[in-house]
Every structure is written in C-alpha cells, then in structure tokens.
N, C-alpha and C positions, 0 to 999 in steps of 0.2 A: 136332393134340395143340398144335401152336402156339396158334391163336385160341383155344383155351382157358383157353392162362397166361396168354394178351397180355388177357382178361375177367377171367379169376382177380384178376389184376393192377389192375386197373383200377376193379375193385370194391374194392378194401381199400384204393386209396388213395381214391376215391369218399367211403368210411368215416370214412379217418383226416384226409382232407377238411373232413367236415359235424362232426365230433368238435372241432377244433382250431374254425371258426366256432363253435362254441354255446358252447363254453369262454371264447371271447374275447367271447360278447355280455353275460355272468353276469360282471362286474368286480368282485375282492376287491378289500372296502372295508378301508382300515388300519384301526389300532389306534385307537377313539374314535370313528371315522369315520358310528357307525351315529346315525339318527336319533331324536329323541327320543321318539316312538310308538315303533316297535318298540324303543329302546330297555327303554321302561316295557313292553313287555307279556315280554319275553326276559328283566327283572326277576321279575317275577309268577311267572313259568315257575320258574325258580330257586328266588324260595322259597317257590312251590308242593311244593320237592322233585322237580319236570319236566324234572329237568336232559338226559334225554335230549329229551325234545319241546324244548328252548329251544336245543337241540344242529341236530335236522334242521328245525327254523326259519331260524335262523342259515344254515348251508348253503344251504338252499332261496332265501332270502336275498339273503346274500354271493356267492354261490359258492365259498367255501371249503370246502378239503378235508375230512376226516371229524379229523383233527390236528389242524389249525388252528382249527376251531370247536371242538371239544375243550379246545383251550389257552383259546380266548377265552372260554368257558362256567366252566373254573377259575375264571381270575381273575377275574370279574365274580363268583361265589361268594365268592371270600376279600371282594373287596373290597363284599359285603352282610356276609357275619359279622363284618366290623371295623366297617363305617360301623354 
C-alpha cells in the first residue's frame, strides 16, 4: 500500500512539474507587445466579428489566460471602434 501511495504522489508531482514547465515555455506578452503581423490578423478577426477566434488565437500565441485574452481583445475592439 505504501508503494502505491508513493507511486501515486510521484505521478502527480511529475504532472505538476510538466505543467509548470510547459506554462513557462509560453511567456505571456505584455500589453502592446504583439508583433505587427500578429496584431493585424487579430484586428482582422475583430473587425470581421470573430472575437472568439481572436481570443483563441491570442491565447495560443501569447500564453495568456482566458480572462486576460478576452480583456485584451475587448480593448482592441474598443480601439478599433473609436479609431
């Protein structure tokens, strides 16, 4: 029973370490740090009314969480509407 518990803990620790390393590989970009080409395609998606696709793309490329990516796309949407 003790060996099973140790093995189970080792598996969970391995998963936690892997998840942490994977998250560190995708460094979140600060506001306004997106490249011109990336920014352009996000703008195109927002202008086409495809905000969900823009959020998905931003999360994929920047590593941001859902809430942060949604906030960024909402800011971009407001900027494009005003500009």
